[in-house]
C-alpha positions in Angstrom: -15.8 -14.0 -28.3 -19.3 -16.4 -28.2 -21.9 -14.7 -25.8 -21.4 -17.1 -22.2 -23.9 -18.1 -20.5 -22.9 -17.1 -16.9 -21.6 -14.0 -14.9 -20.5 -14.1 -11.3 -20.1 -10.5 -9.6 -17.5 -9.3 -6.6 -17.7 -6.1 -5.2 -14.7 -4.3 -3.4 -15.4 -1.1 -1.6 -18.5 1.2 -0.7 -22.0 1.4 -1.1 -21.8 3.1 -4.3 -19.8 0.2 -5.6 -22.8 -1.8 -4.6 -25.4 -0.1 -6.6 -23.1 0.1 -9.3 -22.4 -3.3 -9.7 -26.1 -3.9 -8.8 -26.6 -2.1 -12.4 -24.2 -3.8 -14.4 -25.8 -6.9 -13.3 -29.1 -6.6 -14.6 -27.4 -4.9 -18.2 -26.3 -8.9 -18.1 -29.4 -10.2 -17.4 -31.0 -8.4 -20.0 -28.8 -9.4 -22.4 -29.4 -13.5 -21.3 -27.3 -14.0 -19.0 -26.9 -16.2 -15.8 -26.1 -14.5 -12.7 -24.0 -16.9 -10.7 -23.4 -16.1 -7.2 -18.9 -15.9 -7.1 -18.5 -19.4 -5.6 -20.3 -21.3 -8.1 -18.6 -20.5 -11.0 -19.5 -18.2 -14.2 -18.2 -17.5 -17.6 -17.7 -14.5 -16.9 -16.3 -12.1 -13.6 -17.1 -9.2 -13.2 -15.1 -7.5 -10.2 -16.0 -4.1 -8.9 -12.5 -2.3 -7.6 -11.5 0.3 -5.3 -9.2 2.3 -4.4 -9.4 3.8 -0.4 -6.3 1.7 0.8 -3.2 0.3 -0.4 -4.8 -3.1 0.1 -6.6 -2.2 -3.6 -3.7 -4.4 -5.1 -3.5 -7.3 -3.2 -7.3 -7.3 -2.7 -7.9 -7.2 -6.6 -4.9 -10.1 -7.5 -7.3 -12.9 -4.7 -10.2 -11.9 -5.9 -8.9 -12.7 -9.5 -7.3 -15.7 -8.4 -10.3 -17.1 -6.3 -12.0 -16.7 -10.0 -9.7 -18.9 -11.8 -9.5 -21.4 -9.3 -13.5 -21.7 -9.9 -13.8 -21.5 -13.5 -10.4 -22.0 -15.0 -11.8 -20.7 -18.2 -13.6 -17.4 -17.0 -13.0 -14.3 -18.7 -12.0 -11.8 -15.8 -13.3 -8.3 -16.3 -12.5 -5.6 -13.9 -13.6 -2.1 -13.1 -14.2 0.4 -10.6 -11.8 3.0 -8.9 -8.8 1.1 -9.0 -9.2 0.1 -12.9 -9.3 3.9 -13.8 -6.3 4.7 -11.9 -4.3 1.8 -12.4 -5.0 0.1 -15.3 -2.1 -1.2 -17.4 -1.0 -2.2 -13.3 -4.1 -4.3 -13.2 -3.7 -5.5 -16.7 -0.7 -7.0 -15.9 -2.5 -9.2 -13.1 -2.9 -12.9 -14.5 -5.8 -13.9 -15.8 -7.2 -10.2 -16.1 -8.9 -10.4 -19.8 -10.7 -6.7 -19.7 -9.9 -3.4 -18.1 -12.3 -0.5 -17.9 -12.3 2.8 -16.9 -15.1 5.4 -14.9 -16.6 5.8 -18.9 -16.4 2.4 -19.7 -17.8 -0.1 -16.9 -21.1 0.5 -18.0 -20.6 -0.1 -21.8 -19.1 -3.9 -19.9 -21.5 -5.7 -23.0 -20.2 -4.2 -26.1 -16.5 -4.8 -24.8 -17.5 -8.3 -23.9 -18.4 -8.9 -27.0 -15.1 -8.4 -28.8 -12.9 -10.5 -26.3 -10.7 -12.2 -28.1 -9.7 -15.8 -26.4 -6.1 -16.0 -27.9 -4.1 -12.9 -27.8 -3.6 -14.0 -23.5 -3.2 -10.0 -23.2 -5.5 -7.6 -21.6 -7.5 -5.4 -23.4 -7.5 -1.8 -21.5 -10.3 0.7 -22.4 -10.1 4.0 -20.2 -9.9 7.6 -20.5 -9.1 10.8 -18.4 -11.3 10.9 -15.5 -12.5 14.3 -16.8 -14.2 12.9 -19.5 -16.4 10.9 -17.1 -18.8 13.2 -17.2 -22.2 11.9 -17.4 -24.8 10.1 -14.6 -25.8 6.8 -15.1 -28.4 5.4 -12.8 -27.6 2.4 -10.1 -29.1 1.0 -7.5 -28.9 -2.3 -5.8 -31.3 -5.1 -5.9 -32.0 -8.8 -4.5 -29.1 -8.9 -2.1 -30.7 -7.2 1.1 -33.9 -6.0 2.0 -32.7 -2.3 1.4 -31.4 -0.9 -1.5 -28.4 1.3 -1.8 -29.6 4.4 -4.4 -26.9 6.3 -6.3 -28.1 9.6 -6.1 -24.2 11.5 -7.3 -21.3 10.6 -8.5 -17.8 11.9 -8.5 -16.6 14.7 -6.1 -14.9 18.8 -6.2 -13.2 18.1 -3.0 -9.2 18.0 -3.0 -8.5 16.1 -0.1 -5.1 15.8 0.8 -5.3 11.9 1.3 -7.7 10.9 -1.7 -8.0 9.7 -4.5 -11.5 9.6 -5.5 -11.6 12.8 -7.6 -8.9 11.0 -10.1 -11.3 7.7 -10.1 -14.8 9.4 -10.4 -14.0 13.2 -11.6 -16.1 16.3 -10.9 -19.0 16.1 -8.8 -22.8 15.8 -11.0 -26.2 14.1 -10.0 -29.2 12.6 -11.0 -31.9 15.0 -11.2 -34.8 14.9 -8.5 -37.7 13.7 -11.2 -35.6 10.8 -11.9 -33.7 10.2 -8.4 -37.7 10.0 -7.6 -38.4 7.2 -10.3 -36.1 5.2 -9.0 -37.0 5.4 -6.0 -40.4 4.3 -7.2 -38.9 1.5 -9.2 -37.5 0.3 -5.1 -40.8 0.9 -4.0 -43.0 -1.7 -6.7 -40.2 -4.2 -6.0 -41.3 -5.0 -2.6 -38.2 -2.7 -0.8 -38.6 -1.5 2.3 -35.7 0.7 3.0 -33.4 2.9 0.8 -30.2 4.2 1.4 -29.1 7.3 -0.3 -25.4 6.9 -1.8 -22.7 8.7 -3.8 -19.0 10.3 -3.2 -20.2 13.4 -1.7 -23.9 13.3 -1.7 -24.4 16.9 -0.1 -23.1 18.5 -2.6 -26.2 16.8 -4.9 -27.4 18.8 -7.6 -25.0 19.7 -10.0 -25.4 19.1 -13.7 -23.2 18.7 -16.5 -23.4 21.4 -19.9 -21.5 22.3 -22.8 -20.0 26.0 -22.5 -19.4 28.1 -25.7 -16.1 26.6 -26.7 -18.1 22.7 -26.6 -16.2 22.5 -23.3 -18.2 20.1 -20.7 -18.8 22.4 -17.5 -21.0 21.7 -14.2 -23.9 24.2 -12.7 -25.9 23.6 -9.5 -29.3 23.0 -11.0 -31.2 21.8 -7.6 -30.1 20.8 -3.9 -29.7 18.1 -1.6 -32.1 19.7 0.9 -34.9 19.9 -2.3 -34.1 16.2 -3.0 -34.8 14.5 0.9 -38.4 16.6 0.7 -39.3 15.2 -2.9 -38.0 11.7 -1.2 -40.6 12.1 1.5 -43.5 11.6 -0.6 -42.5 8.5 -2.4 -45.3 5.6 -1.6 -44.6 2.0 -0.5 -41.0 3.1 1.2 -40.7 2.8 4.7 -37.5 4.3 5.2 -34.7 6.6 3.8 -31.2 7.0 5.8 -27.8 9.0 4.2 -25.2 7.0 3.7 -22.8 9.4 4.8 -22.9 13.4 4.7 -19.7 16.2 4.9 -19.9 18.0 8.2 -20.0 21.2 6.4 -22.5 20.3 4.0 -25.1 18.5 6.8 -27.0 22.0 7.2 -29.5 23.1 10.0 -31.7 22.7 7.4 -31.4 19.2 6.8 -31.4 18.1 10.3 -34.4 19.8 10.9 -36.0 18.2 8.0 -34.9 14.9 9.0 -36.2 15.2 12.7 -39.7 16.3 11.4 -39.5 13.8 8.3 -42.1 10.2 8.8 -39.9 8.7 6.6 -36.1 10.0 6.9 -34.7 7.9 9.5 -32.8 9.6 13.0 -29.3 8.4 12.0 -26.1 10.5 10.5 -23.1 9.7 9.5 -20.2 12.1 9.3 -16.9 11.9 8.3 -14.7 14.1 10.6 -10.9 12.5 9.9 -9.1 14.3 12.7 -10.2 16.0 16.1 -6.7 18.2 15.4 -8.0 21.3 13.4 -4.0 21.2 13.0 -4.3 18.2 10.8 -7.7 19.2 9.6 -5.9 21.7 7.7 -3.4 19.5 6.2 -5.9 17.2 5.4 -7.2 20.4 3.0 -11.3 19.2 5.1 -13.0 22.2 4.5 -14.2 22.7 8.2 -12.7 22.7 12.0 -13.6 20.8 14.7 -15.8 23.4 16.3 -18.3 23.2 13.7 -18.4 19.5 13.8 -19.4 20.2 17.5 -22.0 22.3 16.5 -23.8 19.5 14.1 -23.1 17.0 16.8 -24.8 19.5 19.3 -27.7 20.4 16.8 -28.8 17.1 16.2 -28.6 16.0 19.1 -30.6 19.1 20.2 -33.3 18.2 17.6 -33.3 14.5 18.2 -31.7 13.2 21.4 -32.3 9.4 19.9 -30.2 10.2 16.5 -26.8 7.7 16.2 -24.1 9.4 14.8 -21.4 7.6 13.1 -17.9 9.0 13.0 -15.3 8.8 10.3 -11.6 8.9 11.4 -8.1 8.8 9.5 -5.2 7.6 12.0 -1.8 8.2 11.0 -1.5 11.2 8.8 1.6 12.9 7.7 2.6 15.2 10.5 0.1 13.7 13.1 2.2 13.9 16.4 1.3 11.7 19.7 -0.4 15.5 20.6 -2.2 15.7 17.7 -3.1 12.0 17.6 -4.7 12.9 22.1 -6.0 15.5 20.4 -8.4 13.6 18.3 -9.3 11.0 21.3 -10.2 14.1 23.3 -12.7 15.5 21.0 -14.0 12.1 20.6 -14.2 10.9 24.1 -16.4 14.1 24.7 -18.2 14.3 21.8 -22.0 11.9 21.8 -21.5 10.4 19.1 -22.5 6.4 19.1 -19.6 5.0 17.0 -16.6 5.4 14.7 -15.1 3.8 11.5 -11.4 3.9 11.9 -9.4 4.1 8.4 -5.3 3.3 9.1 -3.7 6.1 6.6 -1.9 5.0 3.5 -0.1 6.1 1.5 -1.4 6.8 -2.2 -0.1 8.5 -5.5 -0.6 11.5 -7.1 -2.6 13.0 -4.1 -0.7 15.9 -2.1 -0.6 13.9 1.2 2.2 11.5 -0.8 4.9 13.8 -0.4 4.5 15.0 2.4 6.8 15.3 5.8 6.1 14.1 9.0 5.3 10.1 8.0 4.3 8.2 11.1 5.7 4.3 11.4 3.4 2.0 10.7 3.4 0.7 14.0 2.5 3.3 14.9 -1.0 3.7 13.0 -1.9 0.2 13.8 -1.4 1.0 17.9 -3.5 4.4 17.2 -6.3 2.3 15.5 -6.3 0.0 18.0 -7.0 3.1 20.4 -9.8 4.2 18.6 -11.1 0.7 17.9 -11.4 0.3 21.3 -13.3 3.8 22.3 -15.7 3.0 19.2 -16.8 -0.2 21.2 -17.4 2.1 24.5 -19.6 4.5 22.4 -21.6 1.8 21.1 -22.1 0.0 23.9 -23.3 3.3 25.7 -25.6 4.1 23.2 -27.2 0.9 22.8 -27.7 0.6 26.7 -29.2 4.4 26.8 -31.8 2.8 25.0 -32.5 -0.5 26.8 -35.9 -0.7 27.6 -37.4 1.6 24.5 -39.9 0.2 21.7 -38.4 0.8 18.6 -39.5 -0.3 15.0 -36.5 -3.0 13.6 -36.4 -4.3 9.8 -35.4 -8.0 10.1 -33.6 -9.5 7.2 -31.3 -12.7 7.1 -28.5 -13.6 9.2 -25.5 -15.1 8.1 -25.8 -16.8 11.4 -27.7 -20.1 11.1 -31.4 -20.3 12.9 -31.1 -16.2 13.2 -32.3 -13.1 11.7 -31.1 -9.7 12.3 -32.0 -6.1 11.8 -32.1 -2.1 12.6 -33.5 0.3 14.9 -34.4 3.8 13.3 -31.2 4.8 15.0 -28.8 2.0 13.9 -29.1 -0.3 17.2 -28.5 -3.9 15.5 -31.1 -6.3 17.1 -30.7 -10.1 16.7 -34.0 -12.3 17.4 -34.3 -16.4 16.3 -35.4 -16.8 12.7 -39.0 -16.1 11.9 -39.5 -16.0 7.9 -42.8 -14.4 8.2 -41.2 -11.2 9.8 -38.4 -10.8 6.7 -38.5 -7.5 5.1 -41.1 -6.7 7.9 -40.9 -3.8 10.5 -41.6 -4.8 14.1 -41.9 -3.0 16.8 -39.7 -4.8 19.5 -38.9 -3.6 22.9 -34.8 -3.3 23.6 -33.9 -6.0 26.5 -30.2 -6.1 26.5 -27.2 -5.6 25.3 -25.5 -8.6 24.1 -21.9 -9.4 25.4 -19.9 -8.4 22.3 -21.9 -4.9 22.5 -22.2 -5.0 18.8 -26.4 -6.5 18.7 -28.8 -5.8 21.4 -31.3 -8.9 22.3 -35.3 -7.4 22.3 -38.7 -8.6 22.5 -41.0 -8.2 19.9 -44.3 -5.8 20.4 -45.7 -5.9 17.5 -45.9 -6.8 13.7 
């Protein structure tokens, strides 16, 4: 096909996907494409998919239809985790022209030029995920005042509910030297905050090598603690934030460094998934609740003001009412700040898919609502505990007309009347009160 003039992107899923979409976007821009907003129409649409929940298919189909309503003649390309796991299924979606797997998505321009406009059948290019051995650098830029910087990819953990190892392959990382260089490039673009992202970033440091038989293997050359120490020396970045880290990898050494750091902010997001040791074992998690509690206690000992976010899954097979109440009790007493609550959904090719003790869907939804209410309570308590304090906020544009928003270092959301001169600047504010929705605090600017 002739080289199109414009491309638009849509990203489903995690911060890692956003960083990779941005990297692919820059490839198109370098090749001479105009980058359009999704709603403005384009000659090519690239949709970066997620596979975490059973909504992947529905969301993908909806996004394809939305794209073609805006540009009926557009070429539609599907990449990402869902594309790796279900390529044939995606190829059957009306309007899809190209499906690229984990090893192929960063070569999208090569495949675009080979598309035919006459066959009416989607091209599929995927290889087995074990061949996804290389690390491709990626960071987001242009969408926000912060950048999501990919430092690690893939996962060697085999949690019973998770499809990510099948979608992204083995754990592998960039080198510290290259991550630091990327952070410096981001700083040169005027970005003030970098969020470190990956699939399992605490496992940072594994590099591929060829064995004597010619097979690709992985060995650890560096460690996450060494990475964050090196990033602390990057000039021009005001803040580094750790997106999510497994509790068994969130070592006291890592916590102590964040406490001492002038740039790493007091905010940890640690997936718990269940407050029942019985369910954690069924999930094949690598810790018990005792370790998780130890991590909370040490964080709060070092940084009483630290924000702690928690991922939880409700309705996992075997989660009886008793087991669910263990989770509720654990979270109620824990000194945490908010929850991300996920309703378990069956995923093929996972160990949990074959497990007994299926929880009815309506009961899963009820439990989700219970924990969401608890999250609102925890967030309100955390916000109120900081009223009257002065903290620095990085301001950005708000979706609400006439307002701007930002986050303190410890992840309290602040909302103020819009002032363009303050966008992408750090300002000292006094936290005055929590707004009624309990998701944002009102503040007074003390010093810019």
